[in-house]
N, C-alpha and C positions, 0 to 999 in steps of 0.2 A: 489427815485427810488424804494424802497418798496412801497411807497403807489401806484405807477402807477400800479405795479405788483398785488396789492390788487385789486385796483379798475377792473384790467382786469379781476382776475378771477371771481371778483362778477358779471362782464356784462355778463361771459361766462357761470356762472349757471343759471340766469335770462333767458340766451337766451336759454339753453336748458329745464328749467321748461314750457318756453312759447312754445315750439315746443314739449314736451311730451304732454301738456295739448290738441294740437292743433289735435295733432294724434288721443290721445283719443276721442277728440268732433265727428272729421271726421269719427269715426270708430264704434263710438256707435251707437246701434240700434234706431233711431229716432221715439220717441214719436209725432205721428200725432193727431193733436187735430181738433176736429169738426163733424162732420155727417158723419159717415163713415157707408158702407153694408158689415156685416160679415157673412158667412153659417159657421154653426158647423151643421155636421153630424154624429149621434150615432149608433154604431154597437154592438152589442152582438154575440160573437163568428162567424163574419163576415157575419150573418146576421143583415141589416139596419132597426133599429129600426124607424129612421125618420130622417128628417134635418127640421133645424131653419134658416131661413134667415129673417136677422133682422138688423136695422139700428140704430147706437148707439152714442154716445160722450164721450163712456168708451176710458181708453188711453190703458190699460192693459185687456190681457184675462180673468183673473179673476175677473176685476171689470166685466168685461161683463156677465161671469157666473153669477154673482151673481144678478145683473138686470135683465137675462134673468128669474135668479128664483123667485124675485121677483115679474115680470110682470105675474110670471106662464105660462113661455111660454117651463121652463123645469124643472124638478124635479133635485137636484142639492142638491149633500152631500159633503163636507170635513173636512180635518183636518188641522192644520198648522204643518210643521215639520221644521228642521232645512235647508233643502231647498227651503221651501217655499210652498207654497199651493197644497196637497195632495186629490186627486178626489178622492175617497171612494164610489161614489154615483153616478149615472146620469140615465136619461130617458126622455119621452116625456109625457107620461100618467102615467107611474107608474116609482117607483124610481127603478133600477137596481142596487145594489148592489155588491161591489168586494166580494171574495168567496176564504180567501186562503187555506182552507182546499182543496178545488181541485184547486187550484193555478192561479183563476181568477183575475187579477185587471185591472184598465182602466189606459190606455197611450192613448195619442194623436199625431198625425204628423199633418206636412201644405205642402204641393207643394208650396206655392208662400208666406207662412210669411216670412219676411227679417228676422228674431229675429231667427227662428227656422234653416234655410238654413244655417245662420251667424255661427250657431255651428259646423257643420259638422258632425253631430251624432244626429241631432234631435231637440226637442225640451224640452227647460229647463221649470221650476216650471212655472205654470199657469202667478201666480203672478209677473215672471220674464219677461214677453213674451209683448213687445208694439204690437197694434193691427195698422193696415192700411186700408183703403178703399178698398174693393175686396178679402181681406185675407178668405183664407175656410181650417178649422178647420174638421181631422176625429177622434173622440173619439170611442176610440175599448177596449171591454172588453175582453181578451186574455188571453190565457194560456201561464204562463211562470216558 
């Protein structure tokens, strides 16, 4: 009798673990591999600096930004933080850096990226944002 009870408890635990894993897998942002078209728009205090539309095989936004810097399509500067990639400078022709004294910092938004929309408050660090074909991002140097 005790053996049957132990087996039932173990089976129940395995079923619960499988259900939790399945839910996490279904609700996690999907990383799409393959050629994607992504648009990046840069703004400095509301003034458009420029737009880059590119095709990429990058899986994360951080990888795309580094790829664009390597291809010299953008100027890009960042540091690693406890929260992921922290963007300190962006530009098309010239690098525009954050300015702590003026309280100007780089942020970004997306009206169509699933990972950004899923948070309910905006985009996480670029190193945590999976990108998909057709995504568009607006990077803004703004006062906070």
